[in-house]
N, C-alpha and C positions, 0 to 999 in steps of 0.2 A: 552664598552665605559664608561668611568668615567664621571659623570656629574660634572660640575663646581660649582654648587650651590645646597643647600638643597631645593631650590624652585622647583627643578625638581623631588624631591622625590615622590610627589603625582602623577606624570605622568610616573613614571618609568616603570610600566607594559605596558602602551600604547606605550611608546617609544621602548620598547623591541619588541613588536609586529610589529611596523612600520619598525624597522630595519630588522627584520626577513623576513617580506613580501617583502620589497624593495630589500633585498639582496638575495631573492629566496632561503632561507634556508629551508630544509625539517626537520620536526620533527618526532621523532619516539621513540621507547623504547631504552633507553641507560643504561648500567650498571653504578653503582656508586651512590654517594650521592649528586650530583649537581642538584639543582633545575632548572628546565627548563620549558618552555612554552608547553602547550598542547592545542589541539583544539578538542572538542568532538561534534559530531552531533547526534541528535536523528534519527537513521537510519530508524526506522519504519515510521517516518514522511517524511523523505527524499524520501523513496521508494513510499509511498502513493502519495505524490505530483508529483513525476516523472511520475508514471503511469497515474495519472489523467491528467496531462498536455499532455501527449502523446495521450491519448484517446480524449481529447477535441480538439486537433489540427489535428489528423490524422484519426479519425473514419470516415468511408464513409459518414455518415450523421451527421456532427458535431452539427447541431441544435437539434438533438435528445438526446444529452448528457447533463446531469446535474450532478454537483458535490456537495456532502454534502447537498442534498435536505432533508428538514425536515418537510414535509407536513403531515406525518402520526404519530400516537402515538400507543404505544403497547396496552394501555388501552383506549378505545374510550370514556368511561364515568366513572367518579368517583366523586360523589357529585357535579354533574353538569359540570364538566370539564374533558377534556382528560388529561391523564397522561403518562409520560415516552416517550418523543419524540424519534422517530427513525431517525437515520441519516446515511444511507448507504454511503459509499465512492463515488460510481458512479451509476447513473441510466441512462439507455439508453432505450428510447421508439422508436420503429421502426416497422412500418407496423402493428399496433395493438398488438405488442409484447413488453413486458418489460423485460429487463435484469437488474439484480442487481449484481454489482461487488463490492467486498470488498478485499482490499489488506492486506496482513500480512507479516511482516518482520520476517520470521522464516525459518530455513532450514528444508525441508522435505526429507524423504527417500522414494522414489517411489517403493522400493522393500520390505519395511517392513510392509506388510499387517497385520500381527498379532498385531502390535503396532499402528494400524490405521494410518500408515505413519508418525506419529508425529503430526497429526491434533488435535488441542484442541477441545474437545467436546463442549465447550461454543461457539466456532465459528460456529459450526453447528446449535446450537439453535438460535444464532443471525441471521444467514442467513435465516433460516426457518421463523422466525418472519418477516424479511424484505420481503420475498417472499409472504407470506400471506397478509400482509398489503399493499404492493405495487402491488399486483395481478401479480406477475412475476412467470412464470413457470420455467425459466432457471436462476439459481443463480451461481455465479462464485466466488470462492476463488482464489486469485492470489498471488502466492508466488514467491520469487526470484528463478530463475533456478539455479541448482547446478549439480555437477557430478552425484549425486544420484536422481535428479529430473529434467529431461529435456524433458519429454513428459507428456501430460495430464494423470491424473489417470483415471481408469475406472469410468464411471458416477455413482454417488450415487443417487438412487431413494428414495426421501422422501416418496412419495405416487404416485398415478397414474398421477397427474398433475404437480408435482414439482420435478425438477432434480437439483442436485448440481454438478458443474464441478469444479475440482481442477486443475488449469493450471499453468505452469511455465511462468515467464516473465524474459527474459534474458537481463539484462541491459548492457551487453557487446556488444550486437547487436545494429544496428541503431534503434532508437526509432520508426521510421516509419515502419520498417519491423516487429517489434514485435507487433505493433498495427494491422497491416494488417493480421498477422498470427492469432491474437486473434479474429479479426472480422470474418475471414474466418471460424474459428472454431465455433464461436457463431452462425453465419448464417447457418451453416450446421445442426443446431438443430431446426431451425424455422419450 
């Protein structure tokens, strides 16, 4: 659509978005040299928020769930103050038991044991610190389910008291069902 006045020039991008959204046009990759609109989302944040929302809403004891709690520090004292605030994605306190859950937007391969399934070692250090500081014996890394990762991995034992569970979360399934499945799995280790 050609605009009648140069006064519209500063609103051109907004008007193009409005026309696209109201006209229900889909965007995607297209060949050629034509400039077009695109919309990008930080999927790691979308996945984290989606899982956290589901757990807050559907966990059997929703009052036990906190998101992005930051009451602990990695270093308890340095020149009179604690340093390096810890902020796990989700904490669940249930029957004197604490679960720490952290979400990661990354594709794992449940069959690739020699490559550590694609798990980043820094994530293991991070979860271990969360577990020790929040006194949690069961830690969960939650990744999106995929064709190569649709069942929990065998449990990783950090030590005699601390276990890491790496579990898939299938966003194609109803949210309530995925949270129920996760809760049943978590409670089986209490």
